C-alpha positions as CSV (number, residue, x, y, z in Angstrom):
1,M,-16.8,89.0,-5.6
2,N,-13.6,89.7,-7.6
3,N,-14.0,93.5,-7.0
4,F,-14.5,92.9,-3.3
5,I,-11.3,90.9,-3.1
6,V,-9.3,93.5,-5.0
7,G,-10.7,96.2,-2.8
8,Q,-9.7,94.2,0.3
9,V,-6.1,93.4,-0.8
10,T,-5.1,96.7,-2.5
11,P,-4.5,98.7,0.7
12,S,-2.3,96.0,2.1
13,M,-0.4,95.6,-1.2
14,L,0.1,99.4,-1.4
15,E,1.5,99.4,2.1
16,H,3.9,96.5,1.6
17,I,5.0,96.7,-2.1
18,T,4.1,100.3,-2.9
19,Y,4.4,101.0,-6.6
20,G,4.7,97.2,-7.3
21,T,1.0,97.0,-6.8
22,F,0.4,98.9,-10.0
23,I,2.9,96.7,-11.9
24,F,1.1,93.6,-10.5
25,F,-2.3,94.7,-11.7
26,G,-0.9,96.1,-14.9
27,A,0.8,92.8,-15.7
28,F,-2.4,90.8,-15.1
29,S,-4.4,93.2,-17.2
30,L,-1.9,92.9,-20.1
31,A,-1.9,89.1,-19.8
32,G,-5.7,89.1,-19.8
33,G,-5.8,91.3,-22.9
34,L,-3.3,89.1,-24.7
35,F,-5.3,86.0,-23.9
36,I,-8.5,87.6,-25.3
37,W,-6.6,88.8,-28.4
38,W,-5.3,85.3,-29.3
39,F,-7.7,82.8,-27.9
40,V,-11.2,84.2,-27.9
41,P,-12.8,84.1,-31.4
42,E,-14.4,87.2,-33.0
43,T,-18.2,87.1,-32.8
44,K,-19.1,90.5,-34.1
45,G,-22.0,90.3,-36.6
46,L,-22.8,86.6,-36.0
47,T,-26.2,85.3,-35.2
48,L,-26.8,83.0,-32.1
49,E,-27.0,80.0,-34.5
50,E,-23.7,80.8,-36.0
51,M,-22.1,81.2,-32.5
52,D,-22.7,77.5,-32.0
53,L,-20.6,76.7,-35.1
54,V,-17.8,79.1,-33.9
55,F,-17.5,77.4,-30.6
56,G,-17.7,73.9,-32.1
57,A,-21.2,72.7,-31.4
58,T,-22.4,70.6,-34.3
59,E,-25.7,69.5,-32.9
60,G,-28.2,71.0,-30.7
61,L,-31.3,73.2,-30.8
62,A,-29.7,76.2,-32.5
63,A,-28.0,74.1,-35.2
64,A,-31.2,72.2,-35.9
65,D,-33.1,75.5,-36.0
66,Q,-30.6,77.0,-38.5
67,A,-30.9,73.9,-40.7
68,R,-34.7,74.1,-40.6
69,Q,-34.6,77.9,-41.5
70,E,-32.3,77.2,-44.4
71,A,-34.6,74.5,-45.7
72,I,-37.6,76.8,-45.5
73,L,-35.7,79.6,-47.3
74,R,-34.8,77.1,-50.1
75,R,-38.4,76.0,-50.5
76,L,-39.5,79.6,-50.7
77,G,-36.9,80.3,-53.4
78,L,-35.0,82.8,-51.3
79,I,-31.8,80.7,-51.3
80,D,-30.7,79.3,-54.7
81,D,-27.6,77.2,-54.4
82,G,-28.5,74.6,-57.0
83,V,-30.1,72.2,-54.6
84,V,-33.2,70.7,-56.0
85,E,-35.5,69.4,-53.2
86,K,-37.4,66.2,-53.7
87,K,-41.2,66.6,-53.5
88,S,-42.9,64.5,-50.9
89,D,-45.6,62.0,-51.9
90,E,-48.3,64.2,-50.4
91,E,-47.3,67.2,-52.5
92,T,-47.2,65.2,-55.7
93,G,-50.4,63.4,-54.9
94,S,-52.3,66.6,-54.2
95,R,-51.0,68.1,-57.4
96,K,-52.2,65.0,-59.4
97,G,-55.6,65.3,-57.7
98,S,-55.9,68.9,-58.5
99,Q,-54.8,68.3,-62.1
100,E,-57.4,65.6,-62.5
101,H,-60.1,67.9,-61.0
102,D,-59.1,70.6,-63.5
103,E,-59.3,68.2,-66.4
104,K,-62.8,67.0,-65.3
105,V,-63.9,70.6,-65.1
106,E,-62.6,71.4,-68.6
107,A,-64.2,68.3,-70.0
108,A,-67.5,69.1,-68.5
109,T,-67.6,72.6,-70.1
């Protein structure tokens, strides 16, 4: 739509303000470039989850997914930042049960 409007007004602008048309479009292009340079954050090399943080979203699907992925990586031992996770009752209970089973097997042999 923008290109259509520019295409429609450019011939009239060239007829009435001649070379001022190029100054007009040049000034708007320069202003747009400066706006991008100062006000749009750099997003090169960021994941979609990190983009939410750059633009200020602290909750949502991507932020929750990033937290879930970090928790999985910590449990797998791929991230070691000194955080010790607390084992759930199911995990400790199943370990106790398997230890008791191993002790019974050893006692029977």
